[in-house]
C-alpha positions, -999 to 999 in steps of 0.1 A, spaced: 297 -463 -442 279 -442 -464 298 -416 -480 279 -384 -487 271 -359 -464 233 -361 -465 234 -399 -463 256 -397 -430 232 -369 -412 205 -396 -420 223 -419 -408 232 -400 -378 193 -391 -373 189 -433 -368 211 -434 -339 204 -437 -304 220 -416 -274 226 -457 -253 260 -458 -269 269 -423 -261 301 -419 -238 326 -393 -232 353 -423 -235 345 -431 -269 365 -416 -300 340 -407 -324 330 -380 -351 298 -358 -347 281 -343 -379 269 -307 -367 241 -296 -390 228 -276 -363 254 -254 -367 261 -226 -392 288 -205 -407 290 -168 -414 319 -159 -439 335 -122 -434 357 -114 -462 373 -80 -475 406 -61 -473 385 -41 -442 376 -79 -425 399 -79 -394 395 -41 -386 358 -45 -387 355 -71 -366 382 -60 -342 359 -28 -336 326 -50 -331 336 -82 -309 342 -91 -274 380 -105 -282 412 -95 -299 405 -101 -333 442 -89 -342 458 -114 -320 446 -143 -345 470 -162 -367 455 -181 -399 437 -211 -388 436 -201 -352 403 -198 -336 389 -178 -303 354 -176 -288 340 -144 -289 307 -123 -288 288 -96 -301 269 -74 -279 244 -45 -282 247 -11 -266 240 -24 -231 265 -51 -231 241 -80 -237 253 -105 -259 237 -108 -295 255 -141 -306 287 -159 -290 304 -177 -320 340 -195 -324 356 -171 -347 382 -185 -371 408 -165 -393 413 -180 -428 435 -168 -454 407 -149 -471 390 -137 -442 371 -154 -414 346 -179 -403 319 -177 -374 303 -207 -364 275 -206 -342 238 -220 -343 225 -221 -378 188 -204 -361 211 -175 -353 229 -167 -389 204 -148 -406 198 -128 -377 236 -120 -368 241 -116 -403 216 -87 -409 231 -72 -376 265 -70 -387 256 -56 -422 241 -26 -401 280 -16 -394 292 -23 -427 288 12 -443 318 21 -464 339 -4 -452 354 -30 -479 336 -57 -462 312 -84 -475 292 -108 -451 279 -143 -465 260 -174 -452 282 -205 -460 261 -229 -441 247 -248 -470 279 -250 -487 301 -258 -456 304 -290 -436 312 -285 -397 323 -320 -379 330 -322 -340 355 -349 -325 353 -365 -291 388 -379 -287 404 -397 -254 438 -374 -263 449 -350 -288 473 -376 -307 443 -392 -317 428 -361 -338 463 -349 -349 468 -384 -364 438 -370 -391 464 -349 -403 437 -319 -406 464 -290 -414 456 -268 -384 423 -268 -391 405 -283 -357 396 -259 -330 405 -278 -299 385 -264 -268 408 -284 -243 408 -303 -212 419 -338 -208 392 -350 -237 402 -335 -271 367 -317 -277 371 -301 -312 353 -289 -346 368 -291 -380 350 -273 -413 356 -282 -446 334 -278 -482 308 -302 -483 323 -312 -519 349 -327 -500 329 -349 -478 329 -383 -494 367 -378 -494 371 -372 -456 343 -396 -445 364 -420 -464 393 -412 -443 376 -413 -413 360 -445 -421 395 -461 -426 407 -449 -390 377 -466 -377 358 -433 -362 326 -443 -348 298 -421 -358 286 -399 -326 251 -381 -322 244 -344 -319 233 -349 -283 266 -363 -273 281 -329 -287 255 -306 -266 268 -323 -236 303 -320 -241 298 -285 -249 277 -283 -216 304 -301 -195 331 -279 -208 307 -248 -196 305 -233 -231 278 -210 -235 259 -203 -268 231 -175 -276 198 -188 -293 169 -166 -307 152 -172 -274 181 -156 -253 196 -131 -275 203 -96 -259 197 -114 -224 229 -121 -208 260 -100 -204 293 -117 -210 302 -123 -172 268 -139 -168 275 -167 -188 313 -167 -179 324 -158 -214 351 -137 -197 364 -169 -177 369 -189 -211 388 -165 -228 361 -149 -246 367 -113 -238 401 -90 -240 400 -62 -218 428 -47 -231 415 -43 -263 397 -13 -278 362 -2 -279 333 -22 -291 292 -20 -291 289 -27 -251 325 -24 -241 323 1 -218 294 -18 -199 313 -49 -198 345 -31 -187 330 -14 -158 314 -46 -145 352 -61 -145 370 -34 -129 345 -17 -110 319 -38 -100 311 -76 -94 291 -100 -116 254 -106 -97 254 -140 -117 275 -163 -131 270 -196 -150 267 -233 -135 263 -265 -147 236 -283 -131 210 -309 -137 173 -320 -128 160 -357 -121 131 -354 -151 125 -369 -187 107 -337 -195 128 -314 -219 134 -278 -213 147 -247 -237 173 -223 -231 155 -191 -218 134 -209 -194 133 -191 -162 146 -209 -126 127 -204 -99 132 -198 -61 108 -218 -33 89 -182 -30 80 -181 -70 109 -153 -76 132 -157 -109 166 -170 -98 181 -173 -133 177 -187 -166 187 -219 -186 216 -213 -211 216 -246 -227 201 -281 -220 201 -314 -231 189 -348 -216 218 -368 -204 199 -401 -202 163 -411 -197 158 -395 -165 183 -368 -161 186 -333 -179 216 -318 -178 220 -282 -178 240 -248 -181 223 -218 -165 231 -183 -155 218 -183 -116 220 -149 -93 249 -156 -68 225 -143 -42 207 -178 -46 236 -202 -50 232 -228 -22 194 -221 -19 166 -244 -34 159 -236 -70 131 -254 -96 125 -256 -130 91 -251 -139 81 -247 -103 83 -285 -96 116 -301 -103 145 -293 -80 176 -283 -96 212 -298 -84 244 -276 -88 269 -302 -104 300 -279 -105 308 -249 -91 341 -248 -110 324 -217 -130 314 -193 -102 
């Protein structure tokens, strides 16, 4: 195995998805993800007043899924929030880092908070393992973020300057290198939404099931959009929920693409999409509950099959 971070990324880019399997223990470099760092003596309260989850509940090296909404309760971003000794890390698509940093900076005002983009100096690796013990044997000092389920689906962050040492450790433990496409499929199968520039401010937390995967705390104080999100939780009922689905096609699809009814009306939108094999596209889609069970299509041509109602 080559041991520099850039070399391992180049090696990953040469892999095909033919050998991908959720039963294979592997590590997956994730250069498509970025990291924002929020530090300063007011960092905890600053984030507590902005995010959908309870930042005060986090211990050092613990993480939680959280979101940041606009005033109308629409999600500007979704990320893994990690508490560190010196502050917090936000892990999200790299294409969202600059936009989110700019928006969060608008709320700093006189708070003693510094927000920096550390994507270029921090490496992110995903793990797919048959059991949690396999990952625990790496002795990662509680830095692994386990999403849960029977299959341990986890993240680990470390400074890129430590890449050679860490990659050697993985090599000695005979971990195999996995594709970034595999990670996307694992995230979709776990029902974990994210927000891209194409879907920024398109969904409420309930429309992408953020409340069903412990990404929203309804007992904490106010945050932007909190009244809308709480009202829907206590007094209303979501008109949309997120489902896993698939399409028999070799064409790609983008987050934000429309899902249509037979009559040509909008039934929902794609949240995440990834080719599962040469003829199958795996999806997370935010769907109107009124259209659940009815024929729905992407690009007005390909019928969509709901794979799981687990998230309704």
